[in-house]
N, C-alpha and C positions, 0 to 999 in steps of 0.2 A: 355860720358853720355849715359845712357840707352835710347833706343827708346821707345816711348809711344805706347802701343798696343791699337788700336781702335776697332778692331773686333777680336773675338776669336771663333773658332769652336772647340768643344770638343766631340770626339768620335761620329761623325755624321754618322748615318746609314739611308739609304733610299732605298726602293725597289718598283718596279712595279710588282705586282703579285709575281712570283717566281724569277724574275730577279733582282739581287742586282745591284743598281746603284752607291751607295756610301757605303763603307765598313769600318767604323771606322776612318773617316777623323779628323785629328787634325791640325789646322792651326791658326797662329797668323798673323794678318795684321796690319802693323804699320801706325801711323798717318803721312800723307803727302807723302806717298810712292806711286810709280807706280808699282803695282804687277800684273803679268799676270798668268792666269790659262791656261796652254798649254797642248794639248793632242789630240789624234785622235778622230774621231766621236765615241760617245758612252762611253767615258772615265769618264764622270760625271762632267765635268767642268761647263756646263750650269746649271745643277741641283744645284751645289754648289752656283753659282751666285744667283739663284732663292731662295735658302734657306736664303742667306744673305739679300736679298731684301724683304723677307717675303711673297713671292708669293706661296710658298709651305712650309710645315712644315716637319722637319725630323721625321722619325718613332721613332728614339731614338737619344740621344745626346743633347747637349746644344749649343745655340748661344748667345754670349755675345757682348754687345756694350758698350764701356766704363765701363767694369766690371759689367754691369747690364744684367741679363738674359732677353732675348727678344723673346723667342720662341713663345709666345702667342700674341705678338704685331703685329697688322696688318701693311701692307706696308705704308699706308699714315701717320702712327704715328712714323715711323722710319725716322731718319734724313739721308735718303738715296734716291738718284734718279737714274733712269736707262735710258741709251741710247740703244735702241733696234737696231737690225740689219736692220730693214726696217724703222727706224726713228720714225714711228707713228706720223707724223706731220699732222696738220689739213689742208687739201687742200683749204677749203673755207676761211681760215684766212691768212692774209699777214704775213711777217716775224716778224714784231713788235708784232702783236697780238698772234702769236704762242709762242714767248718767254715770253710774259706777262701773258699767260694763268694761270699758277700756282700761280702767285702773286695775280691775281684777285680773285681766289678761296679763298685765304687767306684774302680777303677784305682789301688789303693795300691801303693807300692813293694814289691818282692818281699821284701826284708829285713824291712820293717815287718810284712808279712803273716806271715812266718815267726815273728817274735817274738810277735805277738798270738795265733797259733794255739797255739804251744807254751805260752804262759801260760794259755790257756783249757784245754788238755789237762791241765795240772797241777791247775787248779781243780776239774775234774770227774773227776779221778783216772783219766785214760786215757793217761798217759805210756807210750810204747812201742807204742801202738795206731795210730800214724799211718798205716801202710801196710795196715792190716787192712781187708778188704772189709766193707761194711755187712751183707751177708747172712751173714757169719760171726760176727756179734756177737749176744749175748743181748739179750732185750728191755730189760733195765735199761741195758745198754751203749748200745744204740741211743737210748734216751731221753736219756742223758747227752750223746751226740753232738748231738742236737736242741737241747738246752739250751745247749751250747757254741756252736753255730751262731747261736742267737738272741742270745747275750751278746757274741760277739766283735766285733760292730759297735758296741758301747758304747751301747745304747739307754738311755733314762731309765726306760722301763717295759717289762716283759716280761709278755706275756699268755699264760696257760697254760690250754688248753681240755681238761680231764680227761685229762692226759697219762699218768696211772697206770692208766687204765681197762683196758688190755690186759695188764697184768702179773698174775702169780699173787699170792696173798695175802702170802706171806712177802717176796717181792721188793718188793711194793707198800709194805709196812710199812718196809722198809729204805730205800726211795727217799723216803719221807716225811721221814725224818731228813736224808738227803743233800740234798734240795731246800732245806730250811730252812737247812742249813749253807752251801750255795752262795749263797743269797740274802744271808746275813749276810756272807760273804766279799766278795761283789761290791758290796754296799751298793746294790743296785738295788731298784726298786719292782716287786714281783711281784703280779699280779692273777690269781688262780687260780679256776677254775670246777670245781665238783664237786657231786655229789649224795650223796657219802659223808661222813657226819657225823664219823667218826673222822679222816679226812684234814683236815677243817676245824679240828677242835679241836687236832690235833697240831701243825700247821704255822703257824697264823695268828696275827698280831698282833691283827687284828680280823676278825670274821665278819659278812657281810651275808646275812641269811636272807631269801629271796625266795619269794613265793607269788602266783600268778595276776597276774603283771605288776606287782606292787608290792613294796616293801620292808617286811617284817613286823617286823624288828628289826636293829639294828646294835650290836655290842658286842664286848668281848673274849670269848674262848672261855669263861672263867669266868663272866662276866656272862650270856652266852647260856644256859649250862647251869643256873646257879643261880637266875637271875631272868628266866625266859622272859616275853615280853611278852603272849603269849596261848596258848591251848590248842594251836594249830597248831605254834608254836615248841617248846613243851614236848613234844609228841608226836613231832616230827621230830628233835629233838636228844636222843639217848639214850632210855632207857626211862622211862616215867612212869605213875603211876596218876592218871587225870584223872576226877574225880567231879563230878557236878552238886551244887551246894550253895546255901545261902542265907546271905548276910551279914546276921546279926541286928542287929549294931551294930559300931562300931569294935572290932576285936580279938576278935570273937565270930562264929564261923561254924558253921552246922549242916550236917552231912552224914549221910546214912543215919539220920536221926532222932536223932542225937547232937550235942551242943554241944561244940565244941573251941575252945581259945584259940589265936589266931594273933597276928601283929604288924601286920597290914594295917589301914589306916584309909581313910576317905574314900569308901566305897562307898554310904553311906546305910544306912537300916534296911530289913530284909527284902528285900534285893536279890538276885535270882538271879545266881550267879557260877559260874565254873569253879574247882575246887580241884585243885591239882597237888601230889602227894607222890611224890618219887623212891623207888624200891624200896629203896635202900640207907639211906634215912632212917627206915625203920620199924623199931622195936625190938620184938622178940618178948618178951612177958612173960606171967606167970600171968594167966589170964582174970579172976581176981578183982581184979586191979590195973589193968584197962583198961576204957574205955567202948566200944571197938571189939573185938568178939570174933568169930572166924571159925573155919572148919574147913579144915584142910589137905587139898587135893584132889590135889596133885602136887608132887614134889620132884625137881629135876634138878641134878646136879653140873656146875658150869660151869668148874671148874679153880681159880679163886681164891675162889669163893663158891658157895653153893647158891641156886638160884632156886626159890622156892616159890609155888604158886598157891593162894590162900586165898579161900574163899567167905564173904562177910560180908554179911548182909541181902540176898541174891540178887545181890550185886555181887562181881565177881572182882577180887582184888587180887594184885599181884606183889610179893614180898618178896625181897630179897637179903640173905643172912646167911652167916656163916662156920660157923654151927651148923645142921644139918639138923633139921627137925621131921618126925615120923612122919606118913605119909599117914593121914588119918582122925582125927588128934588135934585137939583144940580149943585154940586159942591166943588170947592177948590181944595187941593191937597198940597201941603208943603212938608218938606223934610230938611232938617238942618244937616250940613255937610258931614258932621261926625257920625250920623246915623245912616249914611249911605255906604254900604259895604261892597267893594269891588273885588272880584276874584276871577282867576283864570277859568276859561272854559274847560269842562271835563273832557269834552271831545273837541280837539283843537281845530279841526277843519269844519267848515259850514256844510259840506256835502260829503257823500260817500264816493271816493275815487277808486275806480276799478280798472285794472290793466289786464287785458285778455287778448288771446289770439283766436281768430275765427277757425273753428274746427271744420265746419262745412256750412254751405248756404244754398238757397234755392231762389234764383232770380225770378222765376215765374210766380211762386207763391210769396215772394218777398219776405223770406225768413232768413235769419242768421243764428247759428248755434255756437255758443261759446262754452267754456268750462270755468266754473268757479268752485274751487276746493274739490275738484274731481267730480263735480256734478254738472252734467250737460244741461244747459239752459237755452231754450229756444226763444229768440227775440222776434216778435212779429212786426211786420210793416217796416222792416229795416233789412237792407241787403248790402253785404260786403263780401268780396271775394274770399275764398278759402285761403288761410294763411295771413290775412290782413291783421296787423297788430293795432289794437284799439285802446284808446283812453276814454273811459266812460265816466261821466259825472252824473251821479244819481242823487237828487235832493232827498232830504229826510222824509218827505211825503211820498217818495217813490218806493217805500218799503211798507209792508203790512204783515200782520200775523195771519197765517192761513187759517181761515175759519173752519175749513173742512178737514184740517189736520194734515193736509198734504201740501208741502211748500217746495220752493226751489232749494232751500237748505233746511234740513231737519235738525232737531236738538240744538237750537241756538239759545244761549244762556242770557236771561235778562239781568243785566248788571245793575242798572239804576233806572228809576222812573221819577222824573222831576216835573211838577206842574209849572208851566211858564206863563200862566195868565190866559193864554189862548188855547193851549194844547199841552199834552204831556210830551216831554222830550225824553226819549228812551234810548239808552245805550245798551247794545247787545254784543255778545261775544260768541263768535263761531270758532271752528278749529284753528283758523289761521289769522283772524283779525277781528277788529271791532266795527260795529255798524251804528249809525245814527238814524233814528226813526222818530217821526211825529205821529201822535195818535190822540184821538179824543177819548179813547178807552183807558181806564185805570188798570194797567196790567200788574201782575204779581211779581215782585222782585224775587230773584233766586229760584226761578223756575225755567224749564226748558220748553221752547216753543218752535214750531216750524214757521219760517218767514218766506214770503214771496216778493218778487221784484216787479215793479211797474215801469218798464223801460220806455213807455210813452212819455214819461216825464224827464227822461234822461237826455243829455247832449253827448254826441259822439265825436271823437277826434281820431284821425288816422295817424299813427306814428310812422314816419317815413324812415328810410334807411339810415339817415343821420341822427335819428332819435328825436327829431322835432315832431310836433303834433300839428296836423292840418285840420282845422275845425270843419265839420260837414254842415 
C-alpha cells in the first residue's frame, strides 16, 4: 500500500543576502514516520525545519500540507508543533501547567485538559511529576516535558530541532530510544534535525542527508550506511576508507596499483572513481594471500573491537577487528566484492581548468597578469604577450588556503573535506565556479577562506585563433 504523504516541499530556495542556504529542495514526508534531517553545520537542515513550521518563508518554491499549499499560513494555524533545542519551558510554571499551556490557549474545558495532560504524562513516563517545578527536573525530564507539551495539542507533525544536544552522552543514548518509543506510541510524524550520525541511524525510519543546501541522499539507515551515494555521505555516516580509484571496466576497479573485483557496473572504462570500504569489512589475512599488503602503525582498543591504522602504498587505512595485530607487523587485507562500493567523483575533473586572457605582462621581469573572477593575479616566471588566450591546468596541490588571510581569491566557501588516505581532498566554491584542492590540514566545512594559487605547478596552453590549444 502506498504511504500517505503529509508534508511536501517543492523546489524550495532560500538565501541570506548572497549566501544560498537551500537550493531547490524537493522532499516528501510520510504520515507517521520518523524522518531525520542530517548534515553538518550550515547544510540547511534547520532552515528546512523552520520553513515546514512556518517560522520563515521560502524565497521560492512551495510547501504543501495534506496536498494544500500553506506558504502563507502562519505557524499557529499549521497543525505542527516544535520541540526546540533549549526546550523553551516556562520556569515559573510547574510540569502540569507547562504541558497544559497550549490547551488553555485553545480555551478547552478544564476536565478535558486534565485528561489530556494526564494521558501525555503517562506516555512520557512523568506520572507523579505534575507539581514539580521545571528547575527541579533533570535535563532528560525537561526534554520529556517539552515533548509532552508539543504532543498534547494533537499535532499531525512534530518538529524536533536537535533536542538532545544539551544532554550528557549516557542520557542522550537513553533518550534516543525513548523518543522513538514515544513516536511509535503516539503514531505522529516526527521530523528530527541533528548533526549526530548515531542519533539518525538509531531512531529514523528514513534519513535525509543534506550538504550545502541540497539533499545528498534519502534512504533508510541501512541504505545510507551500506550504499552511500557519494564520498561525502560515506565520510559523514560512520567511518570509511575512501580511496581514489579507476574503474577499469564493469566489476573491475584499480586502487593503489592493484586490481580488485567489485559488483558495480555502468561507469565506463578507465573512469576515475571514489572507492569506499568500511573498516569492519576488511579481513586481515596472511600477506601471501592478499593483493593489498600494509604495515600496522597503531592499534587502539575500542571496547567491542580493535581499531588499527595500517599504511599501504603511502595510504592510511583504518581496520576494525576483534583480533589485534602487533604494531610494526605486516598484514594482508582482503575485501569481498559486495563490500567494495564504487561512486562517481564529487569533482568530475582531476585538475582545475582555468581559461583566461593576459591583461598585461613584463618580458624583462618575466611576469604575466590574468584576471580570475575580476581579481588581477600576477603569475611569476611566466611570460605571454598581452591579449594571449590561455588554458591553464592547475593540479589540486596548486591551491592552498592563505595563512596570512590575504589570497588571490577571498571568501571562498569550503563545500566538503574528504580524507583520501594520503591527504584531504577539499572542494571549494567561489563566486563563479568550484575548485579542487589537496591539503594535509583538516579544514572546517561551511566556512569561508582566502585561497592562493601556485602557478609553478601549472601547465599552460595558448589557445590559437581556431580555438585549439598549443601546449607550452
